N, C-alpha and C positions, 0 to 999 in steps of 0.2 A: 425423260418424263414429260408428259404433255402439260401445257399450261391450263389451269382450271379457271383462271379469271381472264379478263380482257387484256389486250395489249395497250401500251401507252401510245398516244398520238398527240401531236400538236397541230391544231388547225387555227388559221389566222384569217380574219376577214377585215377588209378595209371599207370604210364608209364615211365620206365627207371629212377626211382628216383624222378619223378615229380608228382605233383598232380593237377588235374583240379577240381575246386569247382564250382558247380552251386547252387546258393541259390536263392530261390524265384521263381515266375512264369516266369520271363523273361529268365531264364536259361543262363544268361550272365556269362561266365566262366572266371577264372583268373588262369594263369599258375604260380605256386609257386614251388621253389625248397625246399628241406627238411629243410635247415637251416632257410629260411625265414618263413616257417610254424612254426618252433619251437619258433622263436623270437616273431612271432605274437601271439602265444598261451600264452607265458610268459607275454607279454604286457597286454593281455586281462585279465589274471588271477590277475595280480597286480592291474589293474584298478578296477576290481570287488571287490578285497579284501579290498580296501580303503573304500568301503561302510560300512564295518563292524568294521573297526579299528578306525573310527572317534568317537568322543564323542556321547552321546545319541542324536538321531535325534532331531532337533528343532521342537517346536510345530507348529501347523498350524497358519500362520500369522493372525493377528487380522482382517485385511480387508477381508480375506476369511471367517472367522468365522461370521462376520457381514453379509456378503453376504448370507451365509447358513442360518443364523437365520432369515433373511428377507424373505427367501423362505419357512420358516417353517420346516427347516431341523434339525435333531438330530442324535444321535449315531455316532458321528464323530470318525473315526479310520484311522490310517496310514496303508495302504496296502503294499506299497513298496517304498524304496528309492534306486535309481539306477542311474548309469551314462548311458547316451545315447550312444548306439553303432551306427555304420554306417548304419546298416539295420533299426534302429529305425527312422532315418531321411531321408532314401532313398525313393524318390518318386516311384521307381520301386517296393518297398515292401509294402508301404502304411499301416504300422501297428506299434504299440508299443507293445513290448513283455513284459509279466509279468511272468517270470519263477516261477514255483511252489516253488523251493528251496530258493527264495528270498522274498516270501510273509511273512510279519511279523505277521499277524493275519487273521483269517477267516473273510471274508467280504461278503460271500454268504450264503443264507439260504440253508438248506438241499434240499429244493424243486428246487431252482435255480441251485444248483450243479448237481442234477439229470438231470435237463433239458439240461444243457450244455454238460453233458456226453452222451446224447442221439444221438449226431451226429456221423457219420461214418468217418469223417476226410478225405473223398475222394471227391466225387462230391457234397456232402451235409454235412452241420453241423449245429447245432442249434446255435442261437445267440440271445442276448438280446439287446434291444435298451435302453440306459440309458442316463440320463442327465449328461453333463460334464461342469464344470466350468473351463474355460481355465486360464492360467497364467495371461492373460489380464483382467480376471473377466468376460469375455464374456460367455454367457450361450448358450449351444447348445446340440446336441445329438451325441452319438457315439455308435458303435456296439461292444459288448463284445462277444467273442467266446473262445472256448477251442481248442487248436491245439496239435497234437502229432508230434514232429520234429524227423524224422528218422535219425539215425546215421549210419556210415559206418559199425559199428560192428553188426548192426541189431537191437540194442536196440532203445528206443525212449525216448525223453525228453518231459515232459508235460508242457504246459504253457497256460496262458490266453493271449489273444491279443485284443487290441483295433483297430478296422478296420473301413472301411466305409469312414468317413470324416477325418481320421487321417492326411492325407497329408495337408488338409486345416488348421488343428490345428497346425501342425508343421510349416507351412509357416506363418500363422498369428502371431505366437508367436516367430518366429525366432529361433526355436530350432536347436541346433548344436550338432554334435558328441562330446562326452566327457563332456557335461554339466550334472550336477547333477539335478535330478528331484525327486519329491515326488508325489505319487498318493494316495489321501485320499478318503475314502468312507464315505457316510452319507446317511440318509434315510428321505424321505418325504412321510408321510402317508404309511410307510412300503416299499415304492418303493426305490430301489437302485439308488444312484446317486454318481458321482465321481467329484473330484476336482484335477487339475494338478497344481503343484507349482514348479517354477524354483528356484534352489538353486545355489549359486556360492561359491566356496571354499575360505576360508580365513585361515590364520595360526592358529587362535584361534577358529575355528568352521565354522559355515555356516551362511550366511545371505540371505535374500530373494532378488532376482534380479528382479526388475520391469522394 
């Protein structure tokens, strides 16, 4: 399926010790000095490291398991546990990022991986429509794509993204920056489906926030 909206880009410009960042399709820039950039990167690194220094991720909540079983689902697996960044809940970006280096186990078949790799990441890219169980247990559909995020160095970071109806999902479930979420995969008649779970930190681990 072809993309109907624009691709995501990151453009960086340097001018007299300052940097302007443009992230996303809207190209809304922010002027940051070098010290603020460093602090921002340190904060982001610390926040992401917490995803891996916590105890083993909790299992999928019983109410989600019951919902999946009622739909005839099986092969449940944790795809990613991550804290939500500003761009994950920004209406201007309308996507949830799933960085390759944070994926805990393979959730795509070789055929699906090849299909998503067939896009050119420019005007067109391949996407899959999958079922999504939201934190509220509401069932809907979401689009899964693969993106290549360009860096200033010229290299690229690969990730999957959930797009399409993501803004509605974030709004309906009151998703906020810095919240911890889990994305689980399961299958119904071999078809890929996903479940999104909200988590809230406690001193002794994590509990589900409903």
